[in-house]
C-alpha positions, -999 to 999 in steps of 0.1 A, spaced: -522 4 359 -491 -6 333 -472 23 328 -448 30 297 -417 30 309 -387 52 296 -362 36 277 -329 37 294 -320 60 260 -346 85 276 -342 81 316 -305 94 306 -317 124 280 -341 135 305 -316 133 336 -292 148 312 -312 179 306 -324 183 341 -290 180 353 -278 210 323 -316 234 333 -303 238 371 -273 251 357 -285 270 334 -310 288 365 -279 293 386 -260 310 357 -298 327 353 -299 341 386 -260 350 392 -260 364 355 -297 390 374 -269 399 401 -252 412 380 -271 436 359 -272 472 355 -235 488 354 -206 505 375 -186 538 364 -169 567 381 -187 594 376 -170 637 387 -186 659 418 -175 682 430 -136 673 417 -142 641 430 -151 610 413 -167 585 425 -175 548 420 -216 545 409 -234 511 410 -264 513 378 -296 482 390 -314 491 358 -328 507 328 -345 533 346 -320 547 365 -319 534 399 -287 530 420 -260 543 445 -227 559 451 -203 532 464 -179 555 476 -150 586 466 -120 571 441 -99 550 463 -78 513 463 -108 502 475 -135 516 453 -109 510 422 -107 467 435 -147 468 440 -143 484 401 -122 454 388 -143 422 406 -173 437 392 -166 437 354 -146 405 360 -173 388 376 -196 401 352 -182 389 323 -173 354 336 -210 347 343 -223 360 312 -195 338 295 -205 306 319 -250 315 312 -240 321 270 -224 284 274 -248 272 291 -278 283 272 -263 268 238 -259 233 260 -294 239 263 -299 243 234 -287 215 221 -302 191 248 -334 204 236 -329 186 205 -317 156 218 -353 157 236 -373 162 209 -357 131 187 -363 105 221 -396 121 227 -396 130 259 -410 161 252 -450 163 272 -461 197 283 -479 219 258 -455 247 248 -471 274 266 -477 260 296 -438 254 297 -431 286 288 -452 299 318 -436 282 342 -406 292 333 -412 329 331 -430 325 368 -400 307 380 -378 339 366 -402 363 383 -399 343 416 -435 338 418 -438 302 413 -446 282 443 -444 311 464 -473 329 448 -483 303 424 -487 259 422 -499 240 394 -531 219 403 -555 199 380 -546 178 353 -512 197 343 -498 185 372 -497 147 360 -470 158 344 -448 165 372 -455 129 384 -449 104 355 -418 123 351 -409 118 384 -421 84 385 -403 82 345 -430 72 330 -457 84 303 -489 83 312 -515 78 289 -530 114 259 -557 107 275 -557 114 308 -534 144 308 -548 160 274 -563 197 280 -563 226 266 -562 251 299 -541 252 328 -556 260 364 -530 283 384 -535 284 420 -528 309 439 -515 317 473 -523 351 485 -506 354 518 -467 357 507 -462 397 494 -467 391 455 -432 403 444 -434 408 404 -409 430 394 -376 405 410 -357 407 379 -366 443 366 -388 435 339 -421 433 353 -443 463 366 -474 466 371 -488 446 337 -492 418 362 -505 388 356 -520 390 325 -483 407 315 -465 376 324 -487 356 305 -482 380 271 -445 374 279 -452 340 272 -475 350 244 -489 384 229 -522 375 227 -532 362 256 -566 383 265 -593 381 299 -621 358 289 -648 395 301 -644 420 325 -636 410 366 -629 372 351 -601 344 361 -597 334 326 -576 344 300 -577 332 263 -549 332 235 -555 327 199 -552 295 198 -574 284 224 -551 273 255 -566 286 283 -556 299 320 -574 297 353 -564 322 384 -580 298 415 -576 309 447 -589 293 478 -621 305 496 -612 328 525 -617 321 557 -640 335 576 -660 335 535 -669 372 541 -637 383 545 -624 404 518 -593 400 502 -570 407 469 -584 394 437 -557 402 414 -522 407 412 -520 434 391 -543 462 380 -571 466 368 -571 449 337 -556 421 352 -575 385 358 -598 387 398 -592 356 401 -620 328 416 -624 317 452 -626 275 448 -639 260 484 -613 235 496 -586 243 480 -569 256 512 -557 215 511 -542 222 481 -526 253 494 -512 235 529 -493 208 519 -465 197 511 -454 215 474 -435 184 450 -415 201 427 -401 184 390 -381 192 368 -407 186 332 -394 187 296 -421 210 274 -433 207 237 -405 228 227 -378 202 241 -367 231 265 -366 223 305 -390 240 332 -396 230 370 -431 225 380 -445 232 413 -474 214 424 -496 198 453 -479 162 474 -492 136 452 -511 120 480 -528 154 484 -536 154 447 -556 118 445 -574 128 481 -584 160 463 -592 145 430 -615 114 447 -633 145 467 -638 162 436 -655 129 423 -679 127 452 -698 159 448 -730 163 438 -734 195 421 -705 180 401 -709 175 363 -710 136 360 -682 147 331 -660 159 350 -665 139 385 -653 106 359 -623 124 348 -614 138 389 -617 97 399 -601 86 369 -570 111 377 -567 105 415 -567 65 405 -533 71 382 -517 90 407 -522 62 433 -510 35 414 -481 56 402 -473 69 435 -481 26 446 -457 14 419 -428 38 418 -432 70 444 -434 44 476 -420 75 503 -445 89 496 -472 68 520 -506 75 526 -501 83 565 -534 104 582 -503 121 599 -487 132 570 -526 147 558 -535 163 586 -548 197 558 -571 168 554 -601 166 572 -603 134 587 -634 120 567 -617 125 537 -589 108 543 -610 82 561 -624 78 525 -593 69 510 -582 44 537 -613 24 529 -618 30 490 -580 21 486 -591 31 445 
Protein backbone atom coordinates (compact mmCIF):
# COMPACT_ATOMS: atom_id res chain seq x y z
CA UNK A 1 0.00 0.00 0.00
CA UNK A 2 1.17 3.52 -0.78
CA UNK A 3 0.76 5.77 2.23
CA UNK A 4 0.33 9.53 2.17
CA UNK A 5 3.41 10.67 4.08
CA UNK A 6 3.55 13.86 6.11
CA UNK A 7 5.39 16.73 4.46
CA UNK A 8 8.48 18.21 6.12
CA UNK A 9 6.38 21.10 7.42
CA UNK A 10 3.69 18.77 8.77
CA UNK A 11 6.33 16.70 10.57
CA UNK A 12 7.83 19.86 12.09
CA UNK A 13 4.44 21.10 13.30
CA UNK A 14 3.56 17.66 14.68
CA UNK A 15 6.85 17.27 16.56
CA UNK A 16 6.53 20.77 18.03
CA UNK A 17 2.96 20.04 19.15
CA UNK A 18 3.98 16.74 20.79
CA UNK A 19 6.88 18.37 22.65
CA UNK A 20 4.76 21.27 23.88
CA UNK A 21 2.03 18.87 25.00
CA UNK A 22 4.54 16.74 26.92
CA UNK A 23 5.82 19.84 28.73
CA UNK A 24 2.24 21.01 29.30
CA UNK A 25 1.22 17.71 30.91
CA UNK A 26 4.29 17.75 33.15
CA UNK A 27 3.31 21.27 34.27
CA UNK A 28 -0.30 20.10 34.66
CA UNK A 29 0.69 17.40 37.17
CA UNK A 30 2.92 19.83 39.04
CA UNK A 31 0.05 22.30 39.16
CA UNK A 32 -2.28 19.58 40.47
CA UNK A 33 0.19 18.78 43.26
CA UNK A 34 -0.05 22.40 44.44
CA UNK A 35 -3.84 22.64 44.42
CA UNK A 36 -5.38 23.80 47.66
CA UNK A 37 -3.88 26.30 50.03
CA UNK A 38 -1.61 26.72 53.02
CA UNK A 39 -2.41 29.09 55.86
CA UNK A 40 -1.92 29.87 59.54
CA UNK A 41 -4.64 28.95 61.99
CA UNK A 42 -4.78 29.98 65.64
CA UNK A 43 -5.70 27.15 68.04
CA UNK A 44 -5.48 27.40 71.83
CA UNK A 45 -3.35 30.52 71.74
CA UNK A 46 -0.82 29.06 69.27
CA UNK A 47 -0.54 29.37 65.50
CA UNK A 48 -0.42 26.21 63.40
CA UNK A 49 0.36 25.76 59.72
CA UNK A 50 -2.47 24.02 57.85
CA UNK A 51 -2.39 22.52 54.35
CA UNK A 52 -5.82 22.37 52.70
CA UNK A 53 -5.78 19.87 49.84
CA UNK A 54 -9.15 20.44 48.19
CA UNK A 55 -12.39 22.39 48.29
CA UNK A 56 -14.00 19.79 50.54
CA UNK A 57 -11.90 20.77 53.55
CA UNK A 58 -9.54 17.80 53.47
CA UNK A 59 -6.14 18.65 54.83
CA UNK A 60 -3.81 18.39 57.80
CA UNK A 61 -1.77 20.38 60.27
CA UNK A 62 1.95 20.77 59.53
CA UNK A 63 2.84 21.79 63.06
CA UNK A 64 3.15 24.83 65.30
CA UNK A 65 4.57 28.06 63.89
CA UNK A 66 8.36 27.95 63.86
CA UNK A 67 11.27 28.89 61.65
CA UNK A 68 10.95 25.55 59.85
CA UNK A 69 7.18 25.82 59.26
CA UNK A 70 7.56 29.44 58.08
CA UNK A 71 10.08 28.15 55.54
CA UNK A 72 7.59 25.54 54.36
CA UNK A 73 4.91 28.23 54.06
CA UNK A 74 7.12 30.55 51.99
CA UNK A 75 8.43 27.77 49.74
CA UNK A 76 4.91 26.48 49.05
CA UNK A 77 3.59 29.84 47.88
CA UNK A 78 6.69 30.66 45.83
CA UNK A 79 6.62 27.28 44.06
CA UNK A 80 2.86 27.43 43.54
CA UNK A 81 3.13 30.81 41.82
CA UNK A 82 6.11 29.73 39.70
CA UNK A 83 4.40 26.51 38.56
CA UNK A 84 1.15 28.32 37.80
CA UNK A 85 2.99 30.84 35.61
CA UNK A 86 4.75 28.01 33.77
CA UNK A 87 1.50 26.10 33.32
CA UNK A 88 -0.34 29.20 32.04
CA UNK A 89 2.49 29.95 29.63
CA UNK A 90 2.51 26.43 28.20
CA UNK A 91 -1.28 26.47 27.89
CA UNK A 92 -0.99 29.63 25.82
CA UNK A 93 1.68 28.01 23.64
CA UNK A 94 -0.57 24.98 23.19
CA UNK A 95 -3.43 27.24 22.08
CA UNK A 96 -1.13 28.82 19.50
CA UNK A 97 0.19 25.46 18.32
CA UNK A 98 -3.35 24.16 17.85
CA UNK A 99 -3.84 26.83 15.18
CA UNK A 100 -0.64 25.69 13.44
CA UNK A 101 -1.82 22.07 13.56
CA UNK A 102 -5.07 22.97 11.85
CA UNK A 103 -3.29 25.15 9.28
CA UNK A 104 -0.94 22.23 8.52
CA UNK A 105 -3.96 19.90 8.27
CA UNK A 106 -2.62 17.28 10.65
CA UNK A 107 -5.67 17.20 12.92
CA UNK A 108 -7.13 13.72 12.59
CA UNK A 109 -8.79 12.32 15.71
CA UNK A 110 -12.49 13.11 16.19
CA UNK A 111 -12.79 16.01 18.63
CA UNK A 112 -14.92 14.14 21.16
CA UNK A 113 -12.54 11.16 21.15
CA UNK A 114 -9.57 13.48 21.80
CA UNK A 115 -11.43 15.12 24.70
CA UNK A 116 -12.14 11.72 26.27
CA UNK A 117 -8.47 10.79 25.91
CA UNK A 118 -7.30 13.97 27.66
CA UNK A 119 -9.75 13.53 30.51
CA UNK A 120 -8.79 9.86 30.92
CA UNK A 121 -5.13 10.87 31.14
CA UNK A 122 -5.88 13.60 33.67
CA UNK A 123 -7.80 11.11 35.80
CA UNK A 124 -4.89 8.65 35.59
CA UNK A 125 -6.91 5.80 34.09
CA UNK A 126 -5.57 5.97 30.53
CA UNK A 127 -3.22 3.05 29.98
CA UNK A 128 -3.80 1.78 33.49
CA UNK A 129 -7.47 0.89 33.38
CA UNK A 130 -8.48 1.66 29.81
CA UNK A 131 -6.89 1.47 26.37
CA UNK A 132 -8.31 2.31 22.96
CA UNK A 133 -8.95 -0.56 20.57
CA UNK A 134 -10.74 -0.89 17.26
CA UNK A 135 -10.67 1.62 14.41
CA UNK A 136 -9.59 4.63 16.49
CA UNK A 137 -6.31 2.85 17.33
CA UNK A 138 -5.28 3.44 13.71
CA UNK A 139 -4.70 7.11 14.51
CA UNK A 140 -1.93 6.13 16.94
CA UNK A 141 -0.23 3.85 14.43
CA UNK A 142 -0.35 6.37 11.58
CA UNK A 143 0.98 9.16 13.79
CA UNK A 144 3.91 7.01 14.90
CA UNK A 145 4.72 6.27 11.26
CA UNK A 146 4.30 9.89 10.14
CA UNK A 147 1.68 9.09 7.52
CA UNK A 148 -2.03 9.60 6.88
CA UNK A 149 -4.20 6.56 6.27
CA UNK A 150 -7.11 6.75 3.87
CA UNK A 151 -10.19 8.19 5.56
CA UNK A 152 -12.17 5.18 4.37
CA UNK A 153 -10.01 3.03 6.67
CA UNK A 154 -10.14 5.29 9.75
CA UNK A 155 -13.72 6.62 9.51
CA UNK A 156 -15.87 5.65 12.48
CA UNK A 157 -18.62 7.12 14.60
CA UNK A 158 -17.78 5.24 17.76
CA UNK A 159 -14.95 4.47 20.14
CA UNK A 160 -14.21 1.06 21.64
CA UNK A 161 -12.69 1.40 25.08
CA UNK A 162 -11.17 -1.72 26.59
CA UNK A 163 -11.34 -1.80 30.38
CA UNK A 164 -8.68 -3.66 32.31
CA UNK A 165 -10.21 -4.35 35.73
CA UNK A 166 -6.99 -5.74 37.24
CA UNK A 167 -5.46 -2.49 38.57
CA UNK A 168 -7.42 -0.74 41.28
CA UNK A 169 -9.53 1.96 39.67
CA UNK A 170 -8.73 5.51 40.84
CA UNK A 171 -11.18 7.96 39.31
CA UNK A 172 -10.75 10.71 41.90
CA UNK A 173 -7.02 11.28 41.45
CA UNK A 174 -7.33 14.96 40.57
CA UNK A 175 -9.90 15.76 43.24
CA UNK A 176 -12.56 16.61 40.67
CA UNK A 177 -14.15 13.24 39.88
CA UNK A 178 -16.42 11.38 42.25
CA UNK A 179 -18.96 8.58 42.09
CA UNK A 180 -20.04 9.78 38.63
CA UNK A 181 -17.88 6.98 37.27
CA UNK A 182 -17.28 6.52 33.56
CA UNK A 183 -20.47 8.26 32.43
CA UNK A 184 -19.40 11.21 34.57
CA UNK A 185 -16.09 11.37 32.72
CA UNK A 186 -17.87 11.18 29.34
CA UNK A 187 -20.18 14.01 30.36
CA UNK A 188 -17.19 16.20 31.16
CA UNK A 189 -16.23 15.74 27.52
CA UNK A 190 -19.83 16.28 26.33
CA UNK A 191 -22.71 16.78 28.74
CA UNK A 192 -25.17 15.17 26.29
CA UNK A 193 -23.75 11.65 26.73
CA UNK A 194 -26.36 9.19 27.96
CA UNK A 195 -26.40 5.38 28.33
CA UNK A 196 -28.26 3.85 25.39
CA UNK A 197 -30.25 1.65 27.77
CA UNK A 198 -30.18 0.53 31.37
CA UNK A 199 -27.43 -2.01 32.04
CA UNK A 200 -26.08 -1.36 28.53
CA UNK A 201 -22.41 -1.05 27.57
CA UNK A 202 -22.87 1.90 25.22
CA UNK A 203 -23.24 5.65 25.74
CA UNK A 204 -24.11 8.09 22.96
CA UNK A 205 -24.14 11.88 22.65
CA UNK A 206 -26.50 14.18 20.76
CA UNK A 207 -24.39 13.91 17.60
CA UNK A 208 -24.60 10.11 17.59
CA UNK A 209 -21.01 9.50 18.70
CA UNK A 210 -20.96 6.20 20.58
CA UNK A 211 -18.60 4.93 23.25
CA UNK A 212 -18.59 1.21 23.98
CA UNK A 213 -17.10 -0.09 27.23
CA UNK A 214 -15.87 -3.65 26.82
CA UNK A 215 -13.77 -6.05 28.86
CA UNK A 216 -12.35 -9.56 28.47
CA UNK A 217 -14.45 -12.55 29.37
CA UNK A 218 -13.42 -13.70 32.87
CA UNK A 219 -11.46 -16.88 33.41
CA UNK A 220 -13.30 -19.13 34.18
CA UNK A 221 -16.36 -17.78 32.33
CA UNK A 222 -18.62 -18.32 35.37
CA UNK A 223 -16.47 -16.03 37.53
CA UNK A 224 -18.25 -12.83 38.58
CA UNK A 225 -16.29 -9.61 38.07
CA UNK A 226 -16.92 -5.90 38.47
CA UNK A 227 -19.04 -4.61 35.58
CA UNK A 228 -19.17 -0.87 36.22
CA UNK A 229 -16.61 1.81 37.06
CA UNK A 230 -19.18 3.86 38.97
CA UNK A 231 -22.74 3.63 40.23
CA UNK A 232 -25.87 2.02 38.83
CA UNK A 233 -26.23 4.67 36.10
CA UNK A 234 -22.82 3.81 34.63
CA UNK A 235 -22.45 1.75 31.45
CA UNK A 236 -22.04 -1.95 32.21
CA UNK A 237 -19.03 -3.35 30.37
CA UNK A 238 -19.84 -6.16 27.96
CA UNK A 239 -17.59 -9.21 28.23
CA UNK A 240 -16.05 -10.39 24.96
CA UNK A 241 -14.02 -13.52 24.42
CA UNK A 242 -10.29 -13.40 23.70
CA UNK A 243 -9.87 -9.72 24.54
CA UNK A 244 -7.31 -10.84 27.10
CA UNK A 245 -4.91 -11.04 24.13
CA UNK A 246 -5.09 -7.26 23.81
CA UNK A 247 -5.08 -6.63 27.55
CA UNK A 248 -1.91 -8.69 27.91
CA UNK A 249 -0.08 -7.18 24.94
CA UNK A 250 2.46 -4.38 25.45
CA UNK A 251 0.96 -0.88 25.45
CA UNK A 252 1.71 1.52 22.61
CA UNK A 253 1.61 5.20 23.62
CA UNK A 254 1.49 7.88 20.96
CA UNK A 255 0.66 11.58 20.73
CA UNK A 256 -2.18 12.25 18.29
CA UNK A 257 -3.80 15.48 17.11
CA UNK A 258 -7.50 16.05 17.71
CA UNK A 259 -9.83 17.66 15.20
CA UNK A 260 -9.65 20.78 17.37
CA UNK A 261 -5.90 21.00 16.72
CA UNK A 262 -4.94 20.07 20.27
CA UNK A 263 -2.74 17.04 21.01
CA UNK A 264 -3.78 14.10 23.16
CA UNK A 265 -2.12 10.90 24.32
CA UNK A 266 -3.60 7.72 22.86
CA UNK A 267 -2.68 4.36 24.39
CA UNK A 268 -3.47 1.32 22.28
CA UNK A 269 -2.29 -2.29 22.01
CA UNK A 270 1.03 -3.09 20.34
CA UNK A 271 0.43 -2.76 16.54
CA UNK A 272 1.32 -6.44 15.99
CA UNK A 273 -1.40 -7.39 18.47
CA UNK A 274 -3.84 -5.23 16.54
CA UNK A 275 -2.97 -7.09 13.33
CA UNK A 276 -3.28 -10.57 14.83
CA UNK A 277 -6.54 -9.79 16.64
CA UNK A 278 -8.12 -8.22 13.55
CA UNK A 279 -7.00 -11.12 11.40
CA UNK A 280 -8.52 -13.58 13.88
CA UNK A 281 -11.78 -11.58 13.94
CA UNK A 282 -11.94 -11.68 10.13
CA UNK A 283 -11.93 -15.48 10.27
CA UNK A 284 -14.80 -15.92 12.73
CA UNK A 285 -17.86 -17.56 11.19
CA UNK A 286 -20.27 -15.71 13.51
CA UNK A 287 -18.85 -12.30 12.54
CA UNK A 288 -20.94 -10.12 10.21
CA UNK A 289 -19.55 -10.30 6.63
CA UNK A 290 -19.17 -6.52 6.32
CA UNK A 291 -17.23 -6.35 9.58
CA UNK A 292 -15.06 -9.33 8.64
CA UNK A 293 -13.96 -7.60 5.44
CA UNK A 294 -13.21 -4.37 7.32
CA UNK A 295 -11.28 -6.33 9.99
CA UNK A 296 -9.13 -7.99 7.31
CA UNK A 297 -8.46 -4.70 5.50
CA UNK A 298 -7.43 -2.96 8.73
CA UNK A 299 -5.14 -5.86 9.65
CA UNK A 300 -3.53 -5.63 6.21
CA UNK A 301 -3.07 -1.85 6.44
CA UNK A 302 -1.37 -1.98 9.84
CA UNK A 303 0.79 -4.95 8.79
CA UNK A 304 1.95 -2.95 5.77
CA UNK A 305 2.51 0.10 7.95
CA UNK A 306 4.76 -1.94 10.24
CA UNK A 307 6.76 -3.34 7.34
CA UNK A 308 7.37 0.05 5.77
CA UNK A 309 7.67 2.43 8.73
CA UNK A 310 7.86 0.53 12.02
CA UNK A 311 10.33 -2.30 11.33
CA UNK A 312 11.33 -2.47 14.99
CA UNK A 313 7.99 -4.25 15.59
CA UNK A 314 9.01 -7.58 14.08
CA UNK A 315 6.50 -10.40 14.05
CA UNK A 316 8.60 -12.71 16.19
CA UNK A 317 6.62 -15.56 17.84
CA UNK A 318 8.63 -15.02 21.03
CA UNK A 319 7.21 -11.49 21.27
CA UNK A 320 3.62 -12.60 20.64
CA UNK A 321 3.27 -15.10 23.45
CA UNK A 322 -0.02 -13.55 24.63
CA UNK A 323 -1.66 -15.10 21.55
CA UNK A 324 -2.40 -18.83 21.12
CA UNK A 325 0.08 -20.59 18.87
CA UNK A 326 -2.54 -21.29 16.19
CA UNK A 327 -3.30 -17.55 15.83
CA UNK A 328 0.39 -16.72 15.38
CA UNK A 329 0.78 -19.64 12.98
CA UNK A 330 -2.17 -18.38 10.90
CA UNK A 331 -0.42 -15.02 10.61
CA UNK A 332 2.92 -16.58 9.65
CA UNK A 333 1.17 -18.53 6.89
CA UNK A 334 -0.95 -15.68 5.57
CA UNK A 335 1.55 -12.79 5.74
CA UNK A 336 -1.19 -10.45 4.52
